[in-house]
N, C-alpha and C positions, 0 to 999 in steps of 0.2 A: 535413569540418567540424571545427571546434576548439572547445574549451571553455576558458574562462579560469578559473585557479585563483583563489580568494578566501579570506580568513581569516574565520571565523565564531566567535562565542563558544560555549563549552559551560559546563555547570553548574559543573564543578570543575576544569577545565584547559583550556589553549589547544589549538586544533585547526587543522590546515591542510587545506582542501578542494582537491583537484586533480582535474581531469577528463582522461581519456584517450579520444580518439575511436576507435571501432571500427565503421567504416562506419555501420550503422544503429543502433549501441548505443554509449552512452557509459558508461565505468566510473568509479566514484568510489572513491578511496582516502582514508580519514580516518585520519590518524597522529597520535599523541601527540607534543607538542613535547618531552616528557621521558619516557623509558622507564624501567621498573623491571623487576626480575627476577620471574617468576611465583613464587607461593608453592607450596611443596611440597605435594602432596596425599597424605594418608594412605591406606593401602589400605583399601578398603571392607570393612566387616564383613557379617554375614549381613543379607539384605534381608527386611523384612517383607512380607506381602501388602498391597499398596496399593490402595485403592479411591478413585480420583481423580475428582472431579466438577468439570467446568468448564461455564460458561454462554456463550452467544453473544448479543451485542447487535449484530446485523447488520441491514442495511436490507431488511426484508420490505415496508415501505411507504416513502413519501416520495420525495424527489427523487434518491435514489441506489438506488431499488428494483431497477434492472437489474443492480446489483452483488450483491444478495443471493443469487441461486441459485448463481453460481460460488463465492462465498466459503463458503456453507453446504456446498456439495458438496465443497469442499476440506477442511473440517473433518470431515465425515462419512467421507470416503474415508481420511483419515489415522487416525481413530478406529478403522475397521474393521481396518486393518493393525496397529495397536497391540494391539487386542483378540485378533487372531489369534496374537499371541505371548504372551498371558497366562500359558499354561502354563509357559513358560520364565521370563519376567520377573517374574511374581507381581503385575503391575500391570494392573488393569482401569480403563477410562476410560469414564465416563458423561457425556453431553453434554445440557444442557438449553438448548433453543433459544429465543431471544427476539428481539424486533423492537426495533431502535434507533429506527425512524422517522426524523424530521428535526426541525429546530427550529421547524417550523411545526405539525406534528401532535403533537409531544412524546410519542410512544409510550414513550420511555425513562422518563418519569416514573412509569409503573406497572410497566414491564418490569424496571428495575434493582432495585427493591425486591423483586419476585418472584424474580429470579435470586439476590439475596443470601440470601433466605429459604431457598433450596435448599442452603445451606451449600457454595457453590462455592468452589474455591481460586483461580480465575481467570475472567475474563470476556473473551472475544474479541470486539473491536469497540471503538467503532463504525467504520464505513468513513469517514464524514465527520469531518474534524478538529473542525469547529464543534460537531457533535453530541457527540463525545467530551469536549469541553471542558465540556459541560453536566453530565456526571455522574462525571468523574474523581475529584473530591474525595470523592464519596459511595463510590465503589468503593475507592480506596486507604485512605480513612479507615476502612474496615471490615477492613483487612488483607488485601484481595484484589487480586490482580494484574490490571491492565488491559493487555491485549495487542491491539494493533490490527494488522491485515494491510494497512491502506491509509491510515492517518493520514500526512500529509505536511507539515502545518504546522510551521514552525520553532519555534512556541511550545512545543512539547513538549520541546525540547532543554534548556530551562532551567526547566521546570516543577517545582515543589516537590511531588514525587509519592511521597515516603517510599521511593524506590528500587523502586517497584512498577509502573512503566509501562514497557512495551517495545513495539517495532514492527518489523515486517519490511519496511516501505516506507521509502524514504529521504526525507529532508527536501526541501522544495520549492526549496531552494537549488540543487540540481543540476538538477531538471526545468526550472526557470526559466532557467538558463544554457543548457541544451541547446536549449530552444525559442526563446529570444531570439536565439541565434546562428544556429540554423537559418533563421529568418525572414530575418535579415540576409544570410546566405550565399545565400539564394534571389534576392537582388537587390532586395529591397524597401527603400526608404528611409524610408517613413513607415508607421506602424502605428496602427490603432484597436483598442481592446479593449472587450469587454462583460464585466463582472466581477461575480460573486456576492459581495455584501457580507458576507463572514464571514471567519474566520481563514484558511481555505483560499484563497478567491478573492482577497482583498487581498494576502495573502502571496505567492502565486504571481505575481500581476500585478506585484508589486514586483521580483521577481527577473527576470521576463521583461523588464520595462522597463529594468532595470539593464544586462542583457546586451545588449539590442538598442541602447541608447544608447551603450554602451561600444564597440560595433561601428560607430558612426557614424550610427545611425539616429535618428528622432524619433518619439515617441508623440504623436499629434495629437489623440486622444480616448480617454477611458477611463470612460464612464458605468458606475455600479453599479446593481444591483437587490437586493432582499431575498428571502430564502427565503419561499415562499408567494405571491409575485407571479405573476400569470397573464398580464399583458399587458406588452409590451416595446417598444411603438411609439416612445416617447420616446428610449429608448437606441439603438435601431436608427437612428432619424432623426439623432440627434446624431453617431453614427459615420459614417454615410453623407455627412452634410453636410461632414465634415472630409475627404472624398475621400482616404482612406489607400490606400497600395499594397496593404496586407494587413490582415486582421482576425483577431485571436486571440479565441476564445470561451472564456473562463475561467468555465465554468458547470457545473452538474450537468445533470440531464435536462430542464431548462428549454430547452436547446438544441433540442429537438424542436419547441418552439413558436416559437423564434427563426428557424430556418432558412428556413421557407417565405417569410418576409418578405425574406429575402436573395436567394432564387432569382430570377434575371433581372435583379437590380439590382447584383449583385457577383459577379465570377468565382469559381467553385468552387475553382480551383486556387490562389487567394489566401486561402483560409480555413484556419485552424489550430485544431486541437482539443487538448484536455488529457486527463489520465486520468479526470477527472470526468465526461466526456461522450463519450469515444472508445468507440463501440460500433457494431455492424453495423446498418444502416438499411434493409436489403432489404424488411422487412415494415412499414416506417413509412408507406408510401403515397406516398413522394416520387417524382417523375418518375425514370425510368431515367437514370442518368448524371448526375444533378443534383449529385452530390458528387465526380465524377471529378477526381482531381488534389489534392484537399484532403489535408492532412497533419495528423498529430497525434503526441503523445508519451504514453508510458505506462511507468511505472516497472516494472522487472522484465526478466528476459531475454527475447529475442524469443520470441513465441508459436510460431514456426516451429521454434526450437531446443528447445522442450520438447514436441514433438509425441508422444513416447512417453507423457509424463505425461497430456496431454490426451486421448489415446486411451484410456488406462486409466481416466481420470475418466469419459469418456463411457460406457464399458462398465459402470462401477460405478453411474452415474446410471440407466442403463437397467435394470440388475439390480434396483435398488431400486423400479422402477416410477415414477420421477419424469420430469417433462417433460424433454426434451433440452435441453442448454445452448445458449444462443444466443451467449454470450460467456464468455471465460475470465479477464477481468480479476481479478487478485488471488486467483485460486484457488490458485495455487502459494504465495503468501504465507500464505494461510490454512492450507493443508496444513502448511507449515513451522512455523507458530505452534503449531499443535496438537502436532506432533511434539516440538517443543522443550520445551513444557510438560511432556509425559510424560517425556521424558528427564531434565529438571531435577528432576521429582519422584522419579524412580528414583535419581538421583545423591544427592539429599538424604535419601532413604529416609523421606520424609515428604510429607504432603499439605497442610502449613501453607503458606499463601501466601508468608509472608516467607522461610521456609526454601527454597522453590522458587525465589523471585527470587534468592537468593544464589547458586544454581547455574546460572541461565540464562546468565549471561555465560560461565561455564566450558564448558558443553556447546556453546555457539555457537563456541567457539575464542577467545573474548576474553581467556581467562586459562588457566593450568594446563598449557600445552604438551601438549595432548591428542593423541590418535591420530585421524586423519581416518576418518570413516565417513559413509555417505550414505543410511542407512535406520534406522528405529527398531530393527529387529531387530539389525542390525550394531553400532549404538551401544550398545544395551542389553547385548550380549555383553561389550563392553569394560567397561562400568560394573560388571556382575555379576562380572567377573574381577578387579576391584580397580583397574582403570585409569581414565583420564580420556578421555572421548570428545569429539571435536570434529566436530559435525554440520555437513556442507555439504549444503544442501537443494536442492529443485527450483527455488526462486527465486534461488539463488546461494549464495555461501559464508556470508552473513549476518554473523557475527562482531560481537557487540555491543560497544560501548564501555561505560564505567562509567555512562552515563546512560541506557542502553537503546536507543541508536540503532544501526543497522547501519553498520559502518564500511566496507563494500563494497557497491556497488549498480550497477545498470544502468538505463539509460533507453532504451527501444526507440522507434524512429521508424517510423511507419506511414503509408501512403498509400491513399486510397480509390480503388476502381476503378469500372467501369461499372455493376456491380451494387450500388453504394452500400455495399459491405462494405469493411473495411480489411484490408490484409496488410502484411508487412514492407516497408519502403521500400528499394529496391535502391541508391539514390544515383545 
């Protein structure tokens, strides 16, 4: 498969997006149109003992609640490794867990003030772009970093966030191009979409549409629905009436309600999922094989390629006495977000949000010509020795640009089997 490069605006400089196909993964490289020499970094002085507190506003409830367990597990596992190294690094990390909810139940309205009241330096979350947009002003206005492991809306690239917003997930520009081209290359000439009417859903639908139409296809129906809706008969009827070759479901967990109405009316191998709804459905009560052949996209390295990490995460979750994980979506991105925040605090020798933000680009490798490292302990040793660390994480190299977006990213392509679970698509 191929991905077509497109130019997109950034907050403070031009950028060029280019995709490189890698069987079931597409890699994105984001490069400045004009480059500059990295500033010299002074040798670090003595480090204070740092007591860093961060919060999480991840979905314990709402239409992305299935993402909460892997994301919180990623945060917790990273925290355990960071605190295992406290005797050497001098940094301790405390996490206050909270619920983002969604734009229907609005859990964030009480949770964000509670987290800010705990004197946190950063808040990890939300998973949903639309939910993050509900409280970003409140968070960054308090001088606190907002760091999402899963926000993919392009709205954040140009958002006025005081330099305090970061994310380890790529913009939907890339996922839309990968999915749109995948659908076209599977031989489909017409496409119907069912779309969540928020910044995530409409933004991703836009880029899927652009890619599919650039490949010669036609979108014949694209009805939307709102968060909190519980019936989707009109949207399903509209799409089926257009008789598309394929249907892309750009939704969150509402897909669990939508799918039964499609079974028997539309071939499963012509259904396409996205990161907001790609999950294992073995226990959903669907007929065996009802999703066989359906495909979907998910930002991040292939889950198969990070099996060492997911195995360690499973063991950690079991050790904590928590329920086994059913999904690993954005677990690696959450782990990396937590690790990067701790490393930036160590590099800044501070728990001040603005000071940490100033070092996040550096420790990700976005500036400073740092030394590559792949764990908190390894990177901490570099920083404590007076050097500059360049963390490459579980989710990939990361490397933030000056607006807090990752400049390198991967989109995995997955396919459902007879058990209604997904695995890496072999092509």
